[in-house]
ROFIBA-951140 format. One record per residue (C-alpha): x, y, z; residue in one letter; residue number from 0. Coordinates in steps of 0.1 Angstrom, whole numbers, plus 5000, padded with zeros to 4 digits. Layout:
N
u->X | v->Y | w->Z | aa->A | i->NUM
...
This chain:
406
u->7177 | v->0733 | w->7905 | aa->X | i->0
u->7197 | v->0756 | w->7928 | aa->X | i->1
u->7199 | v->0790 | w->7912 | aa->X | i->2
u->7223 | v->0804 | w->7938 | aa->X | i->3
u->7248 | v->0775 | w->7934 | aa->X | i->4
u->7245 | v->0778 | w->7896 | aa->X | i->5
u->7250 | v->0816 | w->7898 | aa->X | i->6
u->7281 | v->0812 | w->7920 | aa->X | i->7
u->7297 | v->0790 | w->7893 | aa->X | i->8
u->7293 | v->0820 | w->7869 | aa->X | i->9
u->7308 | v->0845 | w->7894 | aa->X | i->10
u->7343 | v->0846 | w->7877 | aa->X | i->11
u->7328 | v->0853 | w->7843 | aa->X | i->12
u->7304 | v->0879 | w->7858 | aa->X | i->13
u->7332 | v->0898 | w->7875 | aa->X | i->14
u->7353 | v->0897 | w->7842 | aa->X | i->15
u->7324 | v->0911 | w->7822 | aa->X | i->16
u->7316 | v->0937 | w->7848 | aa->X | i->17
u->7352 | v->0949 | w->7849 | aa->X | i->18
u->7355 | v->0950 | w->7811 | aa->X | i->19
u->7324 | v->0971 | w->7810 | aa->X | i->20
u->7337 | v->0993 | w->7838 | aa->X | i->21
u->7369 | v->1000 | w->7820 | aa->X | i->22
u->7352 | v->1013 | w->7789 | aa->X | i->23
u->7319 | v->1031 | w->7798 | aa->X | i->24
u->7298 | v->1048 | w->7772 | aa->X | i->25
u->7272 | v->1076 | w->7777 | aa->X | i->26
u->7238 | v->1081 | w->7761 | aa->X | i->27
u->7218 | v->1061 | w->7736 | aa->X | i->28
u->7247 | v->1050 | w->7714 | aa->X | i->29
u->7268 | v->1023 | w->7732 | aa->X | i->30
u->7283 | v->1002 | w->7704 | aa->X | i->31
u->7311 | v->0987 | w->7724 | aa->X | i->32
u->7289 | v->0979 | w->7754 | aa->X | i->33
u->7263 | v->0963 | w->7730 | aa->X | i->34
u->7290 | v->0942 | w->7714 | aa->X | i->35
u->7302 | v->0929 | w->7748 | aa->X | i->36
u->7266 | v->0920 | w->7757 | aa->X | i->37
u->7261 | v->0902 | w->7724 | aa->X | i->38
u->7294 | v->0883 | w->7730 | aa->X | i->39
u->7283 | v->0874 | w->7766 | aa->X | i->40
u->7251 | v->0858 | w->7754 | aa->X | i->41
u->7264 | v->0843 | w->7722 | aa->X | i->42
u->7254 | v->0807 | w->7717 | aa->X | i->43
u->7224 | v->0809 | w->7740 | aa->X | i->44
u->7189 | v->0799 | w->7727 | aa->X | i->45
u->7178 | v->0835 | w->7725 | aa->X | i->46
u->7159 | v->0855 | w->7698 | aa->X | i->47
u->7179 | v->0887 | w->7697 | aa->X | i->48
u->7168 | v->0921 | w->7683 | aa->X | i->49
u->7189 | v->0952 | w->7682 | aa->X | i->50
u->7175 | v->0987 | w->7685 | aa->X | i->51
u->7171 | v->1009 | w->7655 | aa->X | i->52
u->7171 | v->1043 | w->7672 | aa->X | i->53
u->7195 | v->1031 | w->7700 | aa->X | i->54
u->7221 | v->1004 | w->7706 | aa->X | i->55
u->7196 | v->0985 | w->7727 | aa->X | i->56
u->7196 | v->0947 | w->7728 | aa->X | i->57
u->7164 | v->0927 | w->7734 | aa->X | i->58
u->7166 | v->0889 | w->7738 | aa->X | i->59
u->7137 | v->0865 | w->7741 | aa->X | i->60
u->7140 | v->0831 | w->7758 | aa->X | i->61
u->7112 | v->0806 | w->7751 | aa->X | i->62
u->7104 | v->0784 | w->7781 | aa->X | i->63
u->7099 | v->0747 | w->7775 | aa->X | i->64
u->7082 | v->0736 | w->7807 | aa->X | i->65
u->7049 | v->0719 | w->7801 | aa->X | i->66
u->7017 | v->0736 | w->7811 | aa->X | i->67
u->7022 | v->0770 | w->7795 | aa->X | i->68
u->6994 | v->0765 | w->7770 | aa->X | i->69
u->6990 | v->0783 | w->7737 | aa->X | i->70
u->6993 | v->0818 | w->7752 | aa->X | i->71
u->7022 | v->0816 | w->7776 | aa->X | i->72
u->7029 | v->0843 | w->7801 | aa->X | i->73
u->7059 | v->0867 | w->7796 | aa->X | i->74
u->7083 | v->0882 | w->7821 | aa->X | i->75
u->7106 | v->0911 | w->7814 | aa->X | i->76
u->7139 | v->0916 | w->7832 | aa->X | i->77
u->7157 | v->0948 | w->7826 | aa->X | i->78
u->7193 | v->0960 | w->7830 | aa->X | i->79
u->7206 | v->0994 | w->7820 | aa->X | i->80
u->7240 | v->0997 | w->7803 | aa->X | i->81
u->7251 | v->1034 | w->7802 | aa->X | i->82
u->7276 | v->1053 | w->7822 | aa->X | i->83
u->7280 | v->1089 | w->7832 | aa->X | i->84
u->7302 | v->1119 | w->7820 | aa->X | i->85
u->7322 | v->1117 | w->7853 | aa->X | i->86
u->7359 | v->1114 | w->7855 | aa->X | i->87
u->7366 | v->1084 | w->7877 | aa->X | i->88
u->7386 | v->1088 | w->7909 | aa->X | i->89
u->7377 | v->1055 | w->7926 | aa->X | i->90
u->7413 | v->1041 | w->7925 | aa->X | i->91
u->7401 | v->1007 | w->7913 | aa->X | i->92
u->7427 | v->0990 | w->7892 | aa->X | i->93
u->7400 | v->0986 | w->7865 | aa->X | i->94
u->7390 | v->1022 | w->7867 | aa->X | i->95
u->7380 | v->1040 | w->7834 | aa->X | i->96
u->7406 | v->1064 | w->7820 | aa->X | i->97
u->7382 | v->1080 | w->7794 | aa->X | i->98
u->7367 | v->1109 | w->7814 | aa->X | i->99
u->7335 | v->1088 | w->7817 | aa->X | i->100
u->7325 | v->1064 | w->7845 | aa->X | i->101
u->7301 | v->1037 | w->7855 | aa->X | i->102
u->7294 | v->1057 | w->7886 | aa->X | i->103
u->7258 | v->1044 | w->7890 | aa->X | i->104
u->7266 | v->1006 | w->7889 | aa->X | i->105
u->7250 | v->0999 | w->7855 | aa->X | i->106
u->7280 | v->0977 | w->7847 | aa->X | i->107
u->7268 | v->0954 | w->7875 | aa->X | i->108
u->7232 | v->0955 | w->7862 | aa->X | i->109
u->7244 | v->0945 | w->7827 | aa->X | i->110
u->7266 | v->0917 | w->7839 | aa->X | i->111
u->7240 | v->0903 | w->7862 | aa->X | i->112
u->7213 | v->0903 | w->7835 | aa->X | i->113
u->7237 | v->0886 | w->7810 | aa->X | i->114
u->7243 | v->0860 | w->7838 | aa->X | i->115
u->7206 | v->0856 | w->7842 | aa->X | i->116
u->7203 | v->0849 | w->7805 | aa->X | i->117
u->7228 | v->0822 | w->7808 | aa->X | i->118
u->7212 | v->0808 | w->7839 | aa->X | i->119
u->7177 | v->0807 | w->7826 | aa->X | i->120
u->7188 | v->0793 | w->7792 | aa->X | i->121
u->7202 | v->0764 | w->7812 | aa->X | i->122
u->7169 | v->0759 | w->7830 | aa->X | i->123
u->7144 | v->0768 | w->7803 | aa->X | i->124
u->7127 | v->0735 | w->7811 | aa->X | i->125
u->7115 | v->0752 | w->7843 | aa->X | i->126
u->7099 | v->0781 | w->7825 | aa->X | i->127
u->7062 | v->0777 | w->7815 | aa->X | i->128
u->7064 | v->0810 | w->7796 | aa->X | i->129
u->7089 | v->0833 | w->7780 | aa->X | i->130
u->7115 | v->0858 | w->7793 | aa->X | i->131
u->7124 | v->0891 | w->7777 | aa->X | i->132
u->7158 | v->0905 | w->7786 | aa->X | i->133
u->7159 | v->0942 | w->7782 | aa->X | i->134
u->7195 | v->0956 | w->7778 | aa->X | i->135
u->7188 | v->0993 | w->7778 | aa->X | i->136
u->7210 | v->1023 | w->7770 | aa->X | i->137
u->7204 | v->1059 | w->7779 | aa->X | i->138
u->7189 | v->1056 | w->7814 | aa->X | i->139
u->7210 | v->1086 | w->7826 | aa->X | i->140
u->7188 | v->1114 | w->7813 | aa->X | i->141
u->7182 | v->1101 | w->7777 | aa->X | i->142
u->7150 | v->1081 | w->7783 | aa->X | i->143
u->7163 | v->1049 | w->7769 | aa->X | i->144
u->7133 | v->1030 | w->7783 | aa->X | i->145
u->7110 | v->1053 | w->7764 | aa->X | i->146
u->7129 | v->1045 | w->7732 | aa->X | i->147
u->7127 | v->1008 | w->7738 | aa->X | i->148
u->7090 | v->1010 | w->7745 | aa->X | i->149
u->7085 | v->1028 | w->7713 | aa->X | i->150
u->7105 | v->1001 | w->7695 | aa->X | i->151
u->7082 | v->0974 | w->7709 | aa->X | i->152
u->7102 | v->0958 | w->7737 | aa->X | i->153
u->7069 | v->0949 | w->7755 | aa->X | i->154
u->7057 | v->0928 | w->7726 | aa->X | i->155
u->7091 | v->0913 | w->7717 | aa->X | i->156
u->7079 | v->0878 | w->7726 | aa->X | i->157
u->7050 | v->0880 | w->7703 | aa->X | i->158
u->7025 | v->0889 | w->7730 | aa->X | i->159
u->7025 | v->0917 | w->7756 | aa->X | i->160
u->7047 | v->0913 | w->7787 | aa->X | i->161
u->7027 | v->0903 | w->7818 | aa->X | i->162
u->7053 | v->0911 | w->7846 | aa->X | i->163
u->7084 | v->0933 | w->7847 | aa->X | i->164
u->7113 | v->0935 | w->7872 | aa->X | i->165
u->7143 | v->0957 | w->7875 | aa->X | i->166
u->7172 | v->0958 | w->7899 | aa->X | i->167
u->7195 | v->0987 | w->7909 | aa->X | i->168
u->7227 | v->0985 | w->7931 | aa->X | i->169
u->7237 | v->1012 | w->7956 | aa->X | i->170
u->7273 | v->1020 | w->7966 | aa->X | i->171
u->7261 | v->1032 | w->8000 | aa->X | i->172
u->7229 | v->1033 | w->8020 | aa->X | i->173
u->7228 | v->0995 | w->8025 | aa->X | i->174
u->7252 | v->0967 | w->8033 | aa->X | i->175
u->7263 | v->0946 | w->8004 | aa->X | i->176
u->7238 | v->0920 | w->7994 | aa->X | i->177
u->7208 | v->0935 | w->8012 | aa->X | i->178
u->7177 | v->0939 | w->7990 | aa->X | i->179
u->7149 | v->0964 | w->7994 | aa->X | i->180
u->7117 | v->0975 | w->7978 | aa->X | i->181
u->7083 | v->0987 | w->7988 | aa->X | i->182
u->7047 | v->0987 | w->7974 | aa->X | i->183
u->7035 | v->1019 | w->7957 | aa->X | i->184
u->7058 | v->1048 | w->7951 | aa->X | i->185
u->7094 | v->1036 | w->7953 | aa->X | i->186
u->7113 | v->1064 | w->7934 | aa->X | i->187
u->7104 | v->1100 | w->7928 | aa->X | i->188
u->7095 | v->1117 | w->7895 | aa->X | i->189
u->7122 | v->1140 | w->7881 | aa->X | i->190
u->7119 | v->1174 | w->7865 | aa->X | i->191
u->7144 | v->1198 | w->7850 | aa->X | i->192
u->7144 | v->1236 | w->7856 | aa->X | i->193
u->7164 | v->1259 | w->7834 | aa->X | i->194
u->7162 | v->1297 | w->7841 | aa->X | i->195
u->7179 | v->1325 | w->7822 | aa->X | i->196
u->7178 | v->1359 | w->7838 | aa->X | i->197
u->7179 | v->1388 | w->7813 | aa->X | i->198
u->7192 | v->1420 | w->7828 | aa->X | i->199
u->7213 | v->1450 | w->7816 | aa->X | i->200
u->7250 | v->1449 | w->7818 | aa->X | i->201
u->7272 | v->1476 | w->7832 | aa->X | i->202
u->7303 | v->1485 | w->7852 | aa->X | i->203
u->7307 | v->1468 | w->7885 | aa->X | i->204
u->7315 | v->1501 | w->7902 | aa->X | i->205
u->7281 | v->1515 | w->7893 | aa->X | i->206
u->7255 | v->1487 | w->7898 | aa->X | i->207
u->7227 | v->1512 | w->7901 | aa->X | i->208
u->7230 | v->1521 | w->7864 | aa->X | i->209
u->7227 | v->1484 | w->7854 | aa->X | i->210
u->7201 | v->1457 | w->7860 | aa->X | i->211
u->7222 | v->1430 | w->7877 | aa->X | i->212
u->7210 | v->1395 | w->7867 | aa->X | i->213
u->7234 | v->1378 | w->7891 | aa->X | i->214
u->7218 | v->1393 | w->7922 | aa->X | i->215
u->7183 | v->1384 | w->7908 | aa->X | i->216
u->7194 | v->1348 | w->7901 | aa->X | i->217
u->7208 | v->1344 | w->7935 | aa->X | i->218
u->7176 | v->1356 | w->7951 | aa->X | i->219
u->7156 | v->1333 | w->7929 | aa->X | i->220
u->7176 | v->1303 | w->7941 | aa->X | i->221
u->7171 | v->1312 | w->7977 | aa->X | i->222
u->7134 | v->1319 | w->7972 | aa->X | i->223
u->7129 | v->1286 | w->7954 | aa->X | i->224
u->7144 | v->1268 | w->7984 | aa->X | i->225
u->7121 | v->1286 | w->8008 | aa->X | i->226
u->7091 | v->1280 | w->7985 | aa->X | i->227
u->7097 | v->1242 | w->7987 | aa->X | i->228
u->7095 | v->1243 | w->8025 | aa->X | i->229
u->7066 | v->1267 | w->8027 | aa->X | i->230
u->7043 | v->1257 | w->7999 | aa->X | i->231
u->7045 | v->1219 | w->8001 | aa->X | i->232
u->7035 | v->1194 | w->8029 | aa->X | i->233
u->7067 | v->1179 | w->8045 | aa->X | i->234
u->7050 | v->1145 | w->8044 | aa->X | i->235
u->7047 | v->1147 | w->8006 | aa->X | i->236
u->7081 | v->1163 | w->8000 | aa->X | i->237
u->7097 | v->1181 | w->7971 | aa->X | i->238
u->7134 | v->1182 | w->7965 | aa->X | i->239
u->7149 | v->1211 | w->7945 | aa->X | i->240
u->7187 | v->1212 | w->7940 | aa->X | i->241
u->7205 | v->1238 | w->7918 | aa->X | i->242
u->7235 | v->1222 | w->7902 | aa->X | i->243
u->7246 | v->1248 | w->7876 | aa->X | i->244
u->7250 | v->1286 | w->7881 | aa->X | i->245
u->7268 | v->1305 | w->7853 | aa->X | i->246
u->7273 | v->1342 | w->7847 | aa->X | i->247
u->7299 | v->1368 | w->7839 | aa->X | i->248
u->7334 | v->1371 | w->7825 | aa->X | i->249
u->7352 | v->1394 | w->7849 | aa->X | i->250
u->7348 | v->1405 | w->7885 | aa->X | i->251
u->7342 | v->1442 | w->7876 | aa->X | i->252
u->7317 | v->1436 | w->7848 | aa->X | i->253
u->7279 | v->1432 | w->7854 | aa->X | i->254
u->7268 | v->1407 | w->7827 | aa->X | i->255
u->7237 | v->1410 | w->7807 | aa->X | i->256
u->7225 | v->1375 | w->7816 | aa->X | i->257
u->7228 | v->1349 | w->7843 | aa->X | i->258
u->7215 | v->1313 | w->7843 | aa->X | i->259
u->7210 | v->1284 | w->7866 | aa->X | i->260
u->7198 | v->1249 | w->7863 | aa->X | i->261
u->7181 | v->1227 | w->7889 | aa->X | i->262
u->7168 | v->1192 | w->7893 | aa->X | i->263
u->7135 | v->1188 | w->7910 | aa->X | i->264
u->7119 | v->1157 | w->7925 | aa->X | i->265
u->7083 | v->1150 | w->7935 | aa->X | i->266
u->7064 | v->1120 | w->7948 | aa->X | i->267
u->7028 | v->1128 | w->7939 | aa->X | i->268
u->7009 | v->1138 | w->7907 | aa->X | i->269
u->6994 | v->1168 | w->7925 | aa->X | i->270
u->7028 | v->1183 | w->7933 | aa->X | i->271
u->7041 | v->1175 | w->7898 | aa->X | i->272
u->7013 | v->1196 | w->7884 | aa->X | i->273
u->7017 | v->1224 | w->7909 | aa->X | i->274
u->7054 | v->1228 | w->7908 | aa->X | i->275
u->7059 | v->1245 | w->7874 | aa->X | i->276
u->7032 | v->1270 | w->7883 | aa->X | i->277
u->7048 | v->1280 | w->7916 | aa->X | i->278
u->7083 | v->1280 | w->7902 | aa->X | i->279
u->7073 | v->1305 | w->7875 | aa->X | i->280
u->7055 | v->1326 | w->7901 | aa->X | i->281
u->7086 | v->1328 | w->7922 | aa->X | i->282
u->7110 | v->1335 | w->7894 | aa->X | i->283
u->7088 | v->1361 | w->7878 | aa->X | i->284
u->7081 | v->1378 | w->7911 | aa->X | i->285
u->7118 | v->1381 | w->7920 | aa->X | i->286
u->7126 | v->1393 | w->7884 | aa->X | i->287
u->7099 | v->1420 | w->7886 | aa->X | i->288
u->7114 | v->1433 | w->7919 | aa->X | i->289
u->7148 | v->1436 | w->7903 | aa->X | i->290
u->7137 | v->1451 | w->7870 | aa->X | i->291
u->7149 | v->1421 | w->7850 | aa->X | i->292
u->7132 | v->1393 | w->7831 | aa->X | i->293
u->7132 | v->1356 | w->7838 | aa->X | i->294
u->7130 | v->1330 | w->7810 | aa->X | i->295
u->7118 | v->1298 | w->7827 | aa->X | i->296
u->7118 | v->1264 | w->7810 | aa->X | i->297
u->7103 | v->1235 | w->7829 | aa->X | i->298
u->7107 | v->1199 | w->7816 | aa->X | i->299
u->7091 | v->1168 | w->7830 | aa->X | i->300
u->7116 | v->1140 | w->7827 | aa->X | i->301
u->7108 | v->1106 | w->7843 | aa->X | i->302
u->7076 | v->1099 | w->7861 | aa->X | i->303
u->7074 | v->1083 | w->7896 | aa->X | i->304
u->7085 | v->1046 | w->7898 | aa->X | i->305
u->7054 | v->1029 | w->7912 | aa->X | i->306
u->7056 | v->0993 | w->7922 | aa->X | i->307
u->7024 | v->0972 | w->7919 | aa->X | i->308
u->7016 | v->0962 | w->7955 | aa->X | i->309
u->7011 | v->0925 | w->7947 | aa->X | i->310
u->7043 | v->0924 | w->7926 | aa->X | i->311
u->7063 | v->0941 | w->7953 | aa->X | i->312
u->7051 | v->0915 | w->7978 | aa->X | i->313
u->7059 | v->0887 | w->7953 | aa->X | i->314
u->7095 | v->0900 | w->7948 | aa->X | i->315
u->7100 | v->0903 | w->7985 | aa->X | i->316
u->7089 | v->0867 | w->7990 | aa->X | i->317
u->7112 | v->0855 | w->7962 | aa->X | i->318
u->7141 | v->0873 | w->7977 | aa->X | i->319
u->7135 | v->0860 | w->8012 | aa->X | i->320
u->7132 | v->0824 | w->7999 | aa->X | i->321
u->7163 | v->0826 | w->7976 | aa->X | i->322
u->7187 | v->0846 | w->7998 | aa->X | i->323
u->7171 | v->0844 | w->8033 | aa->X | i->324
u->7147 | v->0865 | w->8052 | aa->X | i->325
u->7175 | v->0885 | w->8067 | aa->X | i->326
u->7186 | v->0897 | w->8033 | aa->X | i->327
u->7154 | v->0916 | w->8026 | aa->X | i->328
u->7143 | v->0949 | w->8041 | aa->X | i->329
u->7111 | v->0967 | w->8033 | aa->X | i->330
u->7119 | v->1003 | w->8024 | aa->X | i->331
u->7101 | v->1025 | w->8049 | aa->X | i->332
u->7100 | v->1055 | w->8026 | aa->X | i->333
u->7103 | v->1063 | w->7989 | aa->X | i->334
u->7138 | v->1072 | w->7975 | aa->X | i->335
u->7144 | v->1106 | w->7959 | aa->X | i->336
u->7162 | v->1091 | w->7929 | aa->X | i->337
u->7144 | v->1087 | w->7896 | aa->X | i->338
u->7144 | v->1060 | w->7869 | aa->X | i->339
u->7130 | v->1056 | w->7834 | aa->X | i->340
u->7121 | v->1020 | w->7843 | aa->X | i->341
u->7091 | v->1039 | w->7857 | aa->X | i->342
u->7078 | v->1039 | w->7821 | aa->X | i->343
u->7078 | v->1001 | w->7820 | aa->X | i->344
u->7060 | v->0999 | w->7854 | aa->X | i->345
u->7034 | v->1024 | w->7842 | aa->X | i->346
u->7026 | v->1000 | w->7814 | aa->X | i->347
u->7031 | v->0966 | w->7831 | aa->X | i->348
u->7026 | v->0953 | w->7866 | aa->X | i->349
u->7060 | v->0948 | w->7882 | aa->X | i->350
u->7085 | v->0959 | w->7908 | aa->X | i->351
u->7118 | v->0977 | w->7910 | aa->X | i->352
u->7143 | v->0965 | w->7936 | aa->X | i->353
u->7174 | v->0979 | w->7952 | aa->X | i->354
u->7205 | v->0959 | w->7962 | aa->X | i->355
u->7233 | v->0970 | w->7984 | aa->X | i->356
u->7268 | v->0969 | w->7968 | aa->X | i->357
u->7288 | v->0988 | w->7993 | aa->X | i->358
u->7325 | v->0977 | w->7989 | aa->X | i->359
u->7342 | v->0955 | w->8016 | aa->X | i->360
u->7355 | v->0976 | w->8045 | aa->X | i->361
u->7334 | v->1006 | w->8037 | aa->X | i->362
u->7307 | v->1020 | w->8060 | aa->X | i->363
u->7274 | v->1023 | w->8040 | aa->X | i->364
u->7266 | v->1054 | w->8060 | aa->X | i->365
u->7297 | v->1073 | w->8048 | aa->X | i->366
u->7308 | v->1055 | w->8016 | aa->X | i->367
u->7307 | v->1076 | w->7984 | aa->X | i->368
u->7273 | v->1074 | w->7968 | aa->X | i->369
u->7262 | v->1066 | w->7933 | aa->X | i->370
u->7272 | v->1093 | w->7908 | aa->X | i->371
u->7302 | v->1103 | w->7928 | aa->X | i->372
u->7336 | v->1100 | w->7910 | aa->X | i->373
u->7348 | v->1081 | w->7941 | aa->X | i->374
u->7319 | v->1056 | w->7940 | aa->X | i->375
u->7330 | v->1019 | w->7943 | aa->X | i->376
u->7308 | v->0988 | w->7941 | aa->X | i->377
u->7313 | v->0953 | w->7954 | aa->X | i->378
u->7311 | v->0930 | w->7925 | aa->X | i->379
u->7309 | v->0901 | w->7950 | aa->X | i->380
u->7271 | v->0907 | w->7948 | aa->X | i->381
u->7269 | v->0897 | w->7911 | aa->X | i->382
u->7261 | v->0861 | w->7917 | aa->X | i->383
u->7232 | v->0869 | w->7940 | aa->X | i->384
u->7219 | v->0896 | w->7917 | aa->X | i->385
u->7220 | v->0871 | w->7888 | aa->X | i->386
u->7202 | v->0845 | w->7909 | aa->X | i->387
u->7176 | v->0870 | w->7920 | aa->X | i->388
u->7168 | v->0880 | w->7884 | aa->X | i->389
u->7165 | v->0844 | w->7875 | aa->X | i->390
u->7144 | v->0835 | w->7905 | aa->X | i->391
u->7119 | v->0862 | w->7898 | aa->X | i->392
u->7114 | v->0847 | w->7863 | aa->X | i->393
u->7114 | v->0811 | w->7873 | aa->X | i->394
u->7090 | v->0816 | w->7902 | aa->X | i->395
u->7066 | v->0837 | w->7881 | aa->X | i->396
u->7067 | v->0813 | w->7852 | aa->X | i->397
u->7068 | v->0781 | w->7873 | aa->X | i->398
u->7044 | v->0754 | w->7861 | aa->X | i->399
u->7033 | v->0749 | w->7897 | aa->X | i->400
u->7033 | v->0772 | w->7927 | aa->X | i->401
u->7065 | v->0775 | w->7947 | aa->X | i->402
u->7098 | v->0793 | w->7945 | aa->X | i->403
u->7120 | v->0775 | w->7919 | aa->X | i->404
u->7153 | v->0783 | w->7935 | aa->X | i->405
């Protein structure tokens, strides 16, 4: 069995599926057209398929037929997320979306590669001394699709609880195409949402002293929060706070009654995740008091940290090196400040999350547009290797005897 050769034979089909998905992205938990394309891609395979009830998720179970599994065979989960983003595409690709939405984070590659792995592993189920759960997940981009699928029982879809879980994410920049990375322990940050409404008193712009200006207070809060991050937290256990929305006012000579801003906050330790909402409220309330206004602060914990099991991270690194070559794997020196709801799976099951470079040909990984950019482009030439890597993680973990089955 040569998984890379077999995956290369699927490359034209993988590219076709990826580009069909890219042309027609859907956002959120309801992705009916994406679901239908996934179901068509795996049609005829020996899979036990379950569709979500609260989302358009697809869970497919493949039963291994290799001898030696026993009455209680181990189970491996492989995950691919399917949703896009509300971003108007400007990539210039001839298969670019024209819908005002975009696969700007590469989930179309994840979905295509996971569907390819389902085909590959179905053809080699006699090498699996256990079962594989394929987790086609909607709603990763802020909708907690993984949480929904966990609640619906994805971890017990095979009849017994999953033993090992692996996920893969592509990057449009940062790394050359085809390079794989991960690390033991914390790999991705936790994410939190901050929403602040400043309540002041409106008035005429020519007489600001007769009003209570919420814009000036909001601006000072934003600056003070940035300073707080650098002065209240250890630089070796960092916090990232980025304000992405500021809104207030209707005309330049009118002081509005309210102003608001929204921020994303990232943390890498449980201690900071607990301390952050307290300090954020202190800063906003203190600035508000100084300006004679009131701050309404809403803090929401979104996704927890993505924490790789140390043994599983080492296992995945070894599989990658054997399958693709030692030069294709690089240990990540530091955690990444992106966040993932696959963290919920890894909090319940030992496993690992990996990154793969998909920087397009001719682009410099250091300067190429990054994931979530409307200009982001991905090299679908990595699809065969991504498919083979998914499959190798499963076949190696479920091999009847030790050794990389690739």
